[in-house]
Each structure stands twice: as structure tokens, then as C-alpha cells.
DRENMARTOR-749912 format. One record per residue (C-alpha): residue in one letter; x, y, z; residue number from 1. Coordinates in nm, 4 decimals. Layout:
<r code="A" X="X" Y="Y" Z="Z" pos="NUM"/>
...
end
This chain:
<r code="X" X="1.5206" Y="0.9350" Z="1.4935" pos="1"/>
<r code="X" X="1.8932" Y="1.0115" Z="1.4464" pos="2"/>
<r code="X" X="1.9602" Y="1.3603" Z="1.4267" pos="3"/>
<r code="X" X="2.1557" Y="1.3934" Z="1.0652" pos="4"/>
<r code="X" X="2.2983" Y="1.7636" Z="1.0237" pos="5"/>
<r code="X" X="2.2810" Y="1.9252" Z="0.6812" pos="6"/>
<r code="X" X="2.6841" Y="1.8659" Z="0.6835" pos="7"/>
<r code="X" X="2.5754" Y="1.4844" Z="0.7331" pos="8"/>
<r code="X" X="2.3468" Y="1.5023" Z="0.4073" pos="9"/>
<r code="X" X="2.6102" Y="1.6679" Z="0.2266" pos="10"/>
<r code="X" X="2.8533" Y="1.4083" Z="0.2836" pos="11"/>
<r code="X" X="2.5894" Y="1.1277" Z="0.1541" pos="12"/>
<r code="X" X="2.4995" Y="1.3252" Z="-0.1272" pos="13"/>
<r code="X" X="2.8558" Y="1.2865" Z="-0.2465" pos="14"/>
<r code="X" X="2.8251" Y="0.9154" Z="-0.2679" pos="15"/>
<r code="X" X="2.4614" Y="0.8734" Z="-0.3568" pos="16"/>
<r code="X" X="2.4191" Y="1.1695" Z="-0.6512" pos="17"/>
<r code="X" X="2.3694" Y="0.9638" Z="-0.9405" pos="18"/>
<r code="X" X="2.4018" Y="1.2946" Z="-1.1907" pos="19"/>
<r code="X" X="2.2089" Y="1.3970" Z="-1.4724" pos="20"/>
<r code="X" X="2.2989" Y="1.3916" Z="-1.8308" pos="21"/>
<r code="X" X="2.3924" Y="1.7472" Z="-1.8332" pos="22"/>
<r code="X" X="2.0994" Y="1.8413" Z="-2.0946" pos="23"/>
<r code="X" X="1.8453" Y="2.0927" Z="-1.9848" pos="24"/>
<r code="X" X="1.4815" Y="1.9545" Z="-1.9388" pos="25"/>
<r code="X" X="1.2347" Y="2.0763" Z="-2.1788" pos="26"/>
<r code="X" X="0.8760" Y="2.1164" Z="-2.0782" pos="27"/>
<r code="X" X="0.6393" Y="2.0534" Z="-2.3959" pos="28"/>
<r code="X" X="0.3956" Y="2.2893" Z="-2.4385" pos="29"/>
<r code="X" X="0.1219" Y="2.0725" Z="-2.5677" pos="30"/>
<r code="X" X="0.1641" Y="1.8702" Z="-2.2443" pos="31"/>
<r code="X" X="0.0544" Y="2.1591" Z="-2.0447" pos="32"/>
<r code="X" X="-0.2135" Y="2.2392" Z="-2.2598" pos="33"/>
<r code="X" X="-0.3480" Y="1.9003" Z="-2.1946" pos="34"/>
<r code="X" X="-0.3195" Y="1.8911" Z="-1.8143" pos="35"/>
<r code="X" X="-0.4956" Y="2.2219" Z="-1.7922" pos="36"/>
<r code="X" X="-0.7959" Y="2.1661" Z="-2.0163" pos="37"/>
<r code="X" X="-0.8139" Y="1.7851" Z="-2.0695" pos="38"/>
<r code="X" X="-0.7659" Y="1.6712" Z="-1.6784" pos="39"/>
<r code="X" X="-1.1344" Y="1.8009" Z="-1.5589" pos="40"/>
<r code="X" X="-1.3070" Y="1.6040" Z="-1.8660" pos="41"/>
<r code="X" X="-1.1139" Y="1.2969" Z="-1.7961" pos="42"/>
<r code="X" X="-1.1736" Y="1.3280" Z="-1.4325" pos="43"/>
<r code="X" X="-1.5325" Y="1.3395" Z="-1.5302" pos="44"/>
<r code="X" X="-1.5408" Y="1.0558" Z="-1.7358" pos="45"/>
<r code="X" X="-1.3858" Y="0.8171" Z="-1.5109" pos="46"/>
<r code="X" X="-1.5373" Y="0.6716" Z="-1.1803" pos="47"/>
<r code="X" X="-1.2278" Y="0.7853" Z="-0.9782" pos="48"/>
<r code="X" X="-1.2047" Y="0.8285" Z="-0.5952" pos="49"/>
<r code="X" X="-0.9320" Y="0.9921" Z="-0.4456" pos="50"/>
<r code="X" X="-0.7993" Y="1.0191" Z="-0.0676" pos="51"/>
<r code="X" X="-0.5006" Y="1.2534" Z="0.0505" pos="52"/>
<r code="X" X="-0.4943" Y="1.4641" Z="-0.2798" pos="53"/>
<r code="X" X="-0.4114" Y="1.7801" Z="-0.0359" pos="54"/>
<r code="X" X="-0.0780" Y="1.5912" Z="0.0413" pos="55"/>
<r code="X" X="0.0700" Y="1.6542" Z="-0.3111" pos="56"/>
<r code="X" X="0.2117" Y="1.9942" Z="-0.3462" pos="57"/>
<r code="X" X="0.1063" Y="2.1615" Z="-0.6761" pos="58"/>
<r code="X" X="0.4795" Y="2.2848" Z="-0.7345" pos="59"/>
<r code="X" X="0.8341" Y="2.1648" Z="-0.6847" pos="60"/>
<r code="X" X="1.0003" Y="1.8297" Z="-0.7268" pos="61"/>
<r code="X" X="0.8545" Y="1.5442" Z="-0.6066" pos="62"/>
<r code="X" X="0.8559" Y="1.1633" Z="-0.6970" pos="63"/>
<r code="X" X="0.5329" Y="0.9747" Z="-0.7109" pos="64"/>
<r code="X" X="0.5172" Y="0.6062" Z="-0.6733" pos="65"/>
<r code="X" X="0.2610" Y="0.3278" Z="-0.6859" pos="66"/>
<r code="X" X="0.1710" Y="0.0013" Z="-0.8008" pos="67"/>
<r code="X" X="0.0969" Y="-0.1042" Z="-1.1488" pos="68"/>
<r code="X" X="-0.1689" Y="-0.3219" Z="-1.3059" pos="69"/>
<r code="X" X="-0.3314" Y="-0.1282" Z="-1.5584" pos="70"/>
<r code="X" X="-0.2001" Y="0.0936" Z="-1.8981" pos="71"/>
<r code="X" X="-0.4403" Y="0.3414" Z="-1.7334" pos="72"/>
<r code="X" X="-0.2512" Y="0.3731" Z="-1.4057" pos="73"/>
<r code="X" X="-0.0413" Y="0.6673" Z="-1.5387" pos="74"/>
<r code="X" X="-0.3310" Y="0.8742" Z="-1.6256" pos="75"/>
<r code="X" X="-0.4972" Y="0.8404" Z="-1.2722" pos="76"/>
<r code="X" X="-0.1513" Y="0.9400" Z="-1.1176" pos="77"/>
<r code="X" X="-0.1359" Y="1.2656" Z="-1.3059" pos="78"/>
<r code="X" X="-0.5088" Y="1.3548" Z="-1.2468" pos="79"/>
<r code="X" X="-0.4159" Y="1.2918" Z="-0.8637" pos="80"/>
<r code="X" X="-0.1376" Y="1.5226" Z="-0.8964" pos="81"/>
<r code="X" X="-0.3030" Y="1.7928" Z="-1.0821" pos="82"/>
<r code="X" X="-0.0002" Y="1.8859" Z="-1.2505" pos="83"/>
<r code="X" X="0.2300" Y="1.7501" Z="-1.5061" pos="84"/>
<r code="X" X="0.4042" Y="1.4183" Z="-1.4325" pos="85"/>
<r code="X" X="0.6973" Y="1.2987" Z="-1.6416" pos="86"/>
<r code="X" X="0.7633" Y="0.9259" Z="-1.6953" pos="87"/>
<r code="X" X="1.0042" Y="0.7268" Z="-1.8491" pos="88"/>
<r code="X" X="0.9552" Y="0.5131" Z="-2.1291" pos="89"/>
<r code="X" X="1.1642" Y="0.2756" Z="-2.3430" pos="90"/>
<r code="X" X="1.3207" Y="0.3908" Z="-2.6938" pos="91"/>
<r code="X" X="1.0925" Y="0.1427" Z="-2.8860" pos="92"/>
<r code="X" X="0.8180" Y="0.3661" Z="-2.8165" pos="93"/>
<r code="X" X="0.9393" Y="0.6763" Z="-3.0066" pos="94"/>
<r code="X" X="1.1007" Y="0.5045" Z="-3.3094" pos="95"/>
<r code="X" X="0.7844" Y="0.5950" Z="-3.5426" pos="96"/>
<r code="X" X="0.5648" Y="0.8775" Z="-3.5928" pos="97"/>
<r code="X" X="0.3108" Y="0.9530" Z="-3.4769" pos="98"/>
<r code="X" X="0.3832" Y="0.7528" Z="-3.1696" pos="99"/>
<r code="X" X="0.6915" Y="0.9903" Z="-3.1353" pos="100"/>
<r code="X" X="0.5097" Y="1.2835" Z="-3.1212" pos="101"/>
<r code="X" X="0.2446" Y="1.1547" Z="-2.8946" pos="102"/>
<r code="X" X="0.4877" Y="1.0209" Z="-2.6396" pos="103"/>
<r code="X" X="0.6810" Y="1.3576" Z="-2.6683" pos="104"/>
<r code="X" X="0.3647" Y="1.5508" Z="-2.6367" pos="105"/>
<r code="X" X="0.2683" Y="1.3444" Z="-2.3155" pos="106"/>
<r code="X" X="0.5481" Y="1.3880" Z="-2.0874" pos="107"/>
<r code="X" X="0.6853" Y="1.0599" Z="-2.1686" pos="108"/>
<r code="X" X="1.0846" Y="1.0977" Z="-2.1701" pos="109"/>
<r code="X" X="1.2840" Y="0.8541" Z="-2.3997" pos="110"/>
<r code="X" X="1.5186" Y="0.6252" Z="-2.2270" pos="111"/>
<r code="X" X="1.7905" Y="0.4413" Z="-2.4334" pos="112"/>
<r code="X" X="1.8109" Y="0.0634" Z="-2.3948" pos="113"/>
<r code="X" X="2.1997" Y="0.0782" Z="-2.4652" pos="114"/>
<r code="X" X="2.2713" Y="0.3225" Z="-2.2042" pos="115"/>
<r code="X" X="2.0968" Y="0.0701" Z="-1.9393" pos="116"/>
<r code="X" X="1.9138" Y="0.1862" Z="-1.6295" pos="117"/>
<r code="X" X="2.1691" Y="0.4495" Z="-1.5539" pos="118"/>
<r code="X" X="2.0479" Y="0.6631" Z="-1.8629" pos="119"/>
<r code="X" X="1.6795" Y="0.6387" Z="-1.7573" pos="120"/>
<r code="X" X="1.7689" Y="0.7551" Z="-1.3816" pos="121"/>
<r code="X" X="1.9920" Y="1.0442" Z="-1.5322" pos="122"/>
<r code="X" X="1.6977" Y="1.1837" Z="-1.7222" pos="123"/>
<r code="X" X="1.4631" Y="1.1682" Z="-1.4078" pos="124"/>
<r code="X" X="1.7265" Y="1.3439" Z="-1.2346" pos="125"/>
<r code="X" X="1.7251" Y="1.6097" Z="-1.4992" pos="126"/>
<r code="X" X="1.3410" Y="1.6471" Z="-1.4350" pos="127"/>
<r code="X" X="1.3586" Y="1.6910" Z="-1.0701" pos="128"/>
<r code="X" X="1.6488" Y="1.9049" Z="-1.1102" pos="129"/>
<r code="X" X="1.4342" Y="2.1336" Z="-1.3024" pos="130"/>
<r code="X" X="1.1336" Y="2.1212" Z="-1.0620" pos="131"/>
<r code="X" X="0.9221" Y="1.8972" Z="-1.2173" pos="132"/>
<r code="X" X="0.7468" Y="1.5737" Z="-1.0623" pos="133"/>
<r code="X" X="0.8480" Y="1.2362" Z="-1.1966" pos="134"/>
<r code="X" X="0.6305" Y="0.9184" Z="-1.2109" pos="135"/>
<r code="X" X="0.7662" Y="0.5854" Z="-1.1259" pos="136"/>
<r code="X" X="0.6417" Y="0.2313" Z="-1.1037" pos="137"/>
<r code="X" X="0.8908" Y="0.0824" Z="-0.8877" pos="138"/>
<r code="X" X="0.7587" Y="-0.2804" Z="-1.0218" pos="139"/>
<r code="X" X="0.9435" Y="-0.1595" Z="-1.3396" pos="140"/>
<r code="X" X="0.6713" Y="-0.2926" Z="-1.5405" pos="141"/>
<r code="X" X="0.2967" Y="-0.3667" Z="-1.5341" pos="142"/>
<r code="X" X="0.1960" Y="-0.6581" Z="-1.3229" pos="143"/>
<r code="X" X="0.1436" Y="-0.9751" Z="-1.5756" pos="144"/>
<r code="X" X="-0.0017" Y="-1.2017" Z="-1.2721" pos="145"/>
<r code="X" X="-0.3669" Y="-1.3444" Z="-1.3252" pos="146"/>
<r code="X" X="-0.4457" Y="-1.3446" Z="-1.0110" pos="147"/>
<r code="X" X="-0.4030" Y="-1.1234" Z="-0.6706" pos="148"/>
<r code="X" X="-0.1628" Y="-1.0861" Z="-0.5618" pos="149"/>
<r code="X" X="-0.0419" Y="-0.8580" Z="-0.8421" pos="150"/>
<r code="X" X="0.2365" Y="-0.6646" Z="-0.6822" pos="151"/>
<r code="X" X="0.5547" Y="-0.7377" Z="-0.7546" pos="152"/>
<r code="X" X="0.9224" Y="-0.6816" Z="-0.6124" pos="153"/>
<r code="X" X="1.0152" Y="-0.3437" Z="-0.6148" pos="154"/>
<r code="X" X="1.3460" Y="-0.2307" Z="-0.8270" pos="155"/>
<r code="X" X="1.5696" Y="0.0035" Z="-0.6245" pos="156"/>
<r code="X" X="1.5754" Y="0.2608" Z="-0.9100" pos="157"/>
<r code="X" X="1.3557" Y="0.4847" Z="-0.7057" pos="158"/>
<r code="X" X="1.5872" Y="0.4670" Z="-0.3947" pos="159"/>
<r code="X" X="1.8773" Y="0.5451" Z="-0.5950" pos="160"/>
<r code="X" X="1.7026" Y="0.8671" Z="-0.7450" pos="161"/>
<r code="X" X="1.5565" Y="0.9578" Z="-0.4148" pos="162"/>
<r code="X" X="1.9020" Y="0.9394" Z="-0.2409" pos="163"/>
<r code="X" X="1.9953" Y="1.1889" Z="-0.5175" pos="164"/>
<r code="X" X="1.7499" Y="1.4134" Z="-0.3844" pos="165"/>
<r code="X" X="1.7509" Y="1.3450" Z="-0.0214" pos="166"/>
<r code="X" X="1.4995" Y="1.6406" Z="0.0398" pos="167"/>
<r code="X" X="1.2302" Y="1.5467" Z="-0.2311" pos="168"/>
<r code="X" X="0.9324" Y="1.3883" Z="-0.1180" pos="169"/>
<r code="X" X="0.8619" Y="1.0430" Z="-0.2306" pos="170"/>
<r code="X" X="0.4569" Y="0.9668" Z="-0.2176" pos="171"/>
<r code="X" X="0.3407" Y="0.6180" Z="-0.1931" pos="172"/>
<r code="X" X="0.0195" Y="0.5638" Z="-0.3736" pos="173"/>
<r code="X" X="-0.2148" Y="0.2610" Z="-0.4154" pos="174"/>
<r code="X" X="-0.4447" Y="0.2503" Z="-0.6964" pos="175"/>
<r code="X" X="-0.7027" Y="-0.0317" Z="-0.6665" pos="176"/>
<r code="X" X="-0.9473" Y="-0.1135" Z="-0.9477" pos="177"/>
<r code="X" X="-0.7676" Y="0.0085" Z="-1.2582" pos="178"/>
<r code="X" X="-0.7223" Y="-0.3705" Z="-1.3918" pos="179"/>
<r code="X" X="-1.0856" Y="-0.4123" Z="-1.3740" pos="180"/>
<r code="X" X="-1.1207" Y="-0.0688" Z="-1.5909" pos="181"/>
<r code="X" X="-0.8688" Y="-0.2083" Z="-1.8200" pos="182"/>
<r code="X" X="-0.7611" Y="-0.5523" Z="-1.7826" pos="183"/>
<r code="X" X="-0.4396" Y="-0.6786" Z="-1.9719" pos="184"/>
<r code="X" X="-0.5076" Y="-0.7358" Z="-2.3376" pos="185"/>
<r code="X" X="-0.8267" Y="-0.5416" Z="-2.3309" pos="186"/>
<r code="X" X="-0.9234" Y="-0.2715" Z="-2.6225" pos="187"/>
<r code="X" X="-1.2167" Y="-0.1616" Z="-2.4093" pos="188"/>
<r code="X" X="-1.2015" Y="0.0948" Z="-2.1257" pos="189"/>
<r code="X" X="-1.4802" Y="0.0250" Z="-1.8478" pos="190"/>
<r code="X" X="-1.5420" Y="0.3695" Z="-1.7494" pos="191"/>
<r code="X" X="-1.8352" Y="0.3007" Z="-1.5014" pos="192"/>
<r code="X" X="-1.6091" Y="0.0873" Z="-1.2934" pos="193"/>
<r code="X" X="-1.4887" Y="0.2294" Z="-0.9822" pos="194"/>
<r code="X" X="-1.1070" Y="0.3226" Z="-0.8918" pos="195"/>
<r code="X" X="-0.9594" Y="0.4119" Z="-0.5612" pos="196"/>
<r code="X" X="-0.6517" Y="0.5894" Z="-0.5851" pos="197"/>
<r code="X" X="-0.5395" Y="0.6398" Z="-0.2050" pos="198"/>
<r code="X" X="-0.2333" Y="0.8953" Z="-0.1727" pos="199"/>
<r code="X" X="0.0300" Y="0.8402" Z="0.1406" pos="200"/>
<r code="X" X="0.2062" Y="1.0251" Z="0.3808" pos="201"/>
<r code="X" X="0.5268" Y="1.1388" Z="0.2066" pos="202"/>
<r code="X" X="0.8973" Y="1.0702" Z="0.3014" pos="203"/>
<r code="X" X="1.2335" Y="1.1892" Z="0.2059" pos="204"/>
<r code="X" X="1.5271" Y="0.9997" Z="0.1994" pos="205"/>
<r code="X" X="1.6838" Y="1.2374" Z="0.4367" pos="206"/>
<r code="X" X="1.4313" Y="1.1620" Z="0.6958" pos="207"/>
<r code="X" X="1.4196" Y="0.7677" Z="0.6345" pos="208"/>
<r code="X" X="1.8213" Y="0.7292" Z="0.6560" pos="209"/>
<r code="X" X="1.8294" Y="0.8925" Z="1.0220" pos="210"/>
<r code="X" X="1.5179" Y="0.7413" Z="1.1186" pos="211"/>
<r code="X" X="1.5346" Y="0.3894" Z="1.3756" pos="212"/>
<r code="X" X="1.2295" Y="0.2148" Z="1.1391" pos="213"/>
<r code="X" X="1.4231" Y="0.3323" Z="0.8464" pos="214"/>
<r code="X" X="1.7892" Y="0.3448" Z="0.7617" pos="215"/>
<r code="X" X="1.9007" Y="0.4080" Z="1.1174" pos="216"/>
<r code="X" X="2.2437" Y="0.5681" Z="1.0038" pos="217"/>
<r code="X" X="2.3950" Y="0.8092" Z="1.2262" pos="218"/>
<r code="X" X="2.6347" Y="1.0910" Z="1.1500" pos="219"/>
<r code="X" X="2.9391" Y="0.8902" Z="1.2447" pos="220"/>
<r code="X" X="2.8314" Y="0.6138" Z="1.0257" pos="221"/>
<r code="X" X="2.8154" Y="0.8614" Z="0.7270" pos="222"/>
<r code="X" X="3.1555" Y="0.9913" Z="0.7769" pos="223"/>
<r code="X" X="3.2722" Y="0.6329" Z="0.7627" pos="224"/>
<r code="X" X="3.0700" Y="0.5848" Z="0.4544" pos="225"/>
<r code="X" X="3.2617" Y="0.8344" Z="0.2481" pos="226"/>
<r code="X" X="3.5871" Y="0.7326" Z="0.3995" pos="227"/>
<r code="X" X="3.5883" Y="0.3718" Z="0.2255" pos="228"/>
<r code="X" X="3.6867" Y="0.2557" Z="-0.0948" pos="229"/>
<r code="X" X="3.4029" Y="0.2681" Z="-0.3693" pos="230"/>
<r code="X" X="3.3393" Y="-0.1177" Z="-0.3418" pos="231"/>
<r code="X" X="3.2604" Y="-0.0663" Z="0.0177" pos="232"/>
<r code="X" X="3.0437" Y="0.2336" Z="-0.0467" pos="233"/>
<r code="X" X="2.8859" Y="0.0269" Z="-0.3446" pos="234"/>
<r code="X" X="2.7845" Y="-0.2496" Z="-0.0982" pos="235"/>
<r code="X" X="2.6357" Y="-0.0167" Z="0.1940" pos="236"/>
<r code="X" X="2.4291" Y="0.1954" Z="-0.0773" pos="237"/>
<r code="X" X="2.2930" Y="-0.1003" Z="-0.2291" pos="238"/>
<r code="X" X="2.1677" Y="-0.2610" Z="0.0938" pos="239"/>
<r code="X" X="2.0395" Y="0.0750" Z="0.1951" pos="240"/>
<r code="X" X="1.8305" Y="0.1105" Z="-0.1541" pos="241"/>
<r code="X" X="1.6954" Y="-0.2641" Z="-0.1388" pos="242"/>
<r code="X" X="1.5510" Y="-0.1611" Z="0.2426" pos="243"/>
<r code="X" X="1.4077" Y="0.1713" Z="0.1268" pos="244"/>
<r code="X" X="1.2345" Y="-0.0043" Z="-0.1838" pos="245"/>
<r code="X" X="1.0910" Y="-0.3115" Z="-0.0082" pos="246"/>
<r code="X" X="0.9696" Y="-0.0578" Z="0.2984" pos="247"/>
<r code="X" X="0.8005" Y="0.1754" Z="0.0149" pos="248"/>
<r code="X" X="0.6366" Y="-0.1284" Z="-0.1427" pos="249"/>
<r code="X" X="0.5104" Y="-0.2225" Z="0.1948" pos="250"/>
<r code="X" X="0.3441" Y="0.0777" Z="0.2617" pos="251"/>
<r code="X" X="0.2054" Y="0.0860" Z="-0.0943" pos="252"/>
<r code="X" X="0.0732" Y="-0.2931" Z="-0.0039" pos="253"/>
<r code="X" X="-0.0521" Y="-0.1674" Z="0.3513" pos="254"/>
<r code="X" X="-0.2428" Y="0.1174" Z="0.1799" pos="255"/>
<r code="X" X="-0.4543" Y="-0.1555" Z="0.0028" pos="256"/>
<r code="X" X="-0.2417" Y="-0.2261" Z="-0.3287" pos="257"/>
<r code="X" X="-0.4145" Y="-0.5617" Z="-0.4789" pos="258"/>
end
């Protein structure tokens, strides 16, 4: 692994930080109540088996990533974290009551389609900066495949967010069996069906960037990155983000994601 100094990471941060919205993130009181009192009940009702729970810290900013095959997947990730996890959701879910109240009360963050992906990442930036957990499905949407393999190619938003917080751990999580609990289009939940949730070893963008098996970037390369024009920087960053995302998705598959 290449040794990247704190100075090297500071240089990288100058060109990688996507920035927040400038608005302080507000933690919903009702969501805190639901996590504290309803989580044990939900965990009891479902037939969930977890491995690696001890890896997830109970405090501090983290990014939780996983495959996505069922509408129940966000719930299973929240139960794994044993803390509040905030997700991004399309503005259409917030337009009418009581949906708006429910979404806001359950930690969903409204993103504006007119602003595109940057708005979503900026709002996720606010959450991490406030010290909370962000839940991301790198695939961008629930898999619509009818047969395995269900996993899709990941979008690079998770890498861009991680690069903005190079010291924040990113956790790969594989969820197995949730599709059988609640298949696409189903209205009934099969609580008795088994779900396995595996939490892998976390990685930070800082560690990955200097690793020979990751970004394989040296201090000299970072200095060169900062010195070139915006177009050149964008091209190099896009390549890094695609590699980070592909490796992350590969890890999730290796952990058993269908």
C-alpha cells in the first residue's frame, strides 16, 4: 500500500469534495423514537440472521451500501446498524400527505429531480457532516430482474460521496433472501422466510486510494492531479470513481448477494 500523508489527502479533498447544501441537517424526533422502540419488535417479527454486526459503529458518520432486490432492504440495513440510517428518496414520494409526513418521520431525505444527482449527493453530504449514517444502494434502484443474477452495475455516486469524506468508513453489505420475503409487486410479507445479512469489512476512500489493489495513487500523482485543469481532473476522478464502485459491487457479490 502506498503511504499517503495527511497533506496528500488534503490535496485530493480540494478536487473531490462535492459540498453540501449549506443547510444544517435536522434529525427527526419521531424517527429517533421509532428506531429506539420499534426496532426490537421488527427484528423479532422477521426471520433475520446477521453476521458482522460488531463491525458497525454506533456513533459517527458511516456509509452503508448493499444490493437492492426488495422494498424491505432499507429496513434490514437499519436493523443491522442499530441506529438511525438516512436514505435519499425521490421528491414524488413527498408531494402528498400522509406520505410526506411518513417519509420525513422515517429518515428519508427529499431530493429534487430538477437539480439532478448533485442535489441528492449534496444532501447526503449534509447528513455525513452532521455525524449520521447514510444508506446507499449503489445500483440506484431496486433490481427488476426476474431471475438471478439480480445485481446490477453500480452508479458512481457512492464513490463521489466517499471521496468527499475520505476518512469515513464505507460498509459493503449483502442481503440474501429479502426478495423471497417480499417479491416485487407483492402486497403480502412472508415474515417466516429467512433473510441473511452479511456486513463486510469497511474501507475508507483514503485507504483505497493509496492501495495497490485499489486506486494505486501516490503522493506525486495527487500533486499532479491538483495542478492540471478541471477537464483533466474530471477525467481522472471519473476513472477512480468507476473503479471504486466496481470493486465495491464486486465485494458485495463475493459476499453472496444474488
